[in-house]
C-alpha positions in Angstrom: 55.6 -48.7 -13.8 52.4 -46.8 -13.1 50.4 -50.1 -13.0 52.9 -51.5 -10.4 52.5 -48.4 -8.4 48.7 -48.6 -8.5 48.8 -52.3 -7.5 51.1 -51.4 -4.5 48.8 -48.5 -3.6 45.7 -50.7 -3.6 47.4 -53.4 -1.5 48.7 -50.9 1.0 45.4 -49.1 1.2 43.6 -52.4 1.8 46.0 -53.2 4.7 45.6 -49.7 6.3 41.8 -49.7 6.0 41.0 -53.4 6.9 40.9 -52.7 10.6 38.0 -50.3 9.9 36.0 -52.8 7.8 36.8 -50.9 4.6 37.9 -52.9 1.5 40.1 -51.4 -1.2 40.3 -52.9 -4.7 41.2 -51.5 -8.1 39.6 -52.2 -11.5 41.6 -52.2 -14.7 39.4 -52.4 -17.8 40.9 -53.4 -21.1 39.6 -52.1 -24.5 35.9 -51.2 -23.9 33.4 -50.3 -26.6 32.8 -46.8 -25.5 33.2 -43.2 -26.7 36.5 -43.1 -24.9 37.8 -45.9 -27.2 37.3 -43.6 -30.2 39.8 -41.0 -29.2 40.1 -39.0 -32.4 38.5 -41.5 -34.7 35.8 -39.8 -36.7 35.4 -42.4 -39.5 32.7 -44.8 -38.2 33.5 -47.5 -40.8 37.2 -47.5 -39.7 36.2 -47.6 -36.0 33.9 -50.6 -36.5 36.6 -52.5 -38.5 39.2 -51.8 -35.8 36.8 -52.9 -33.0 36.0 -56.1 -34.9 39.7 -56.9 -35.4 40.4 -56.4 -31.7 37.4 -58.4 -30.7 38.4 -61.3 -32.9 41.9 -61.3 -31.4 40.4 -61.5 -27.8 40.1 -65.0 -26.4 36.6 -64.2 -25.4 35.8 -63.4 -29.0 34.5 -59.9 -28.3 35.4 -56.4 -26.9 34.3 -55.4 -23.5 31.3 -53.1 -22.9 30.8 -50.5 -20.2 28.3 -52.9 -18.7 31.1 -55.5 -18.2 33.0 -53.0 -16.2 29.9 -51.9 -14.3 29.1 -55.5 -13.4 32.6 -56.0 -11.8 32.4 -52.7 -9.9 28.9 -53.6 -8.7 30.1 -57.0 -7.5 33.1 -55.3 -5.6 30.7 -52.9 -4.0 28.4 -55.6 -2.9 28.5 -57.9 0.2 29.2 -60.8 -2.3 32.8 -59.6 -2.3 33.1 -59.0 1.4 36.3 -61.1 1.7 38.0 -59.5 -1.3 40.4 -56.7 -0.7 43.7 -55.5 -2.0 43.1 -56.9 -5.5 43.4 -55.5 -9.0 40.5 -56.8 -11.1 41.5 -57.0 -14.8 38.4 -56.8 -17.1 39.8 -57.6 -20.5 38.1 -60.9 -21.6 41.5 -62.7 -21.3 43.2 -60.5 -23.8 46.6 -60.4 -22.1 46.7 -63.8 -20.6 48.7 -65.0 -23.6 51.5 -62.5 -23.2 
């Protein structure tokens, strides 16, 4: 429900701000190899095994990195995306396209 609310908020914000030349998009990263992915995991060996398992299950064959997310945000902030607004960009390597 919260994802649907965020999508609706992004689209409505885009409509409201478009007349002022302001674009509004949201970014939804999947599992990303970062400290946040660790939560309470202190066992480094277990963490690596878990990340390998998740990466192998991903259609892209790997987990995302903070740089993957940064690249998408950088693109959205650039003039290269000047005609993109009201979109939710999912950065998950295709993980959920099968579901």
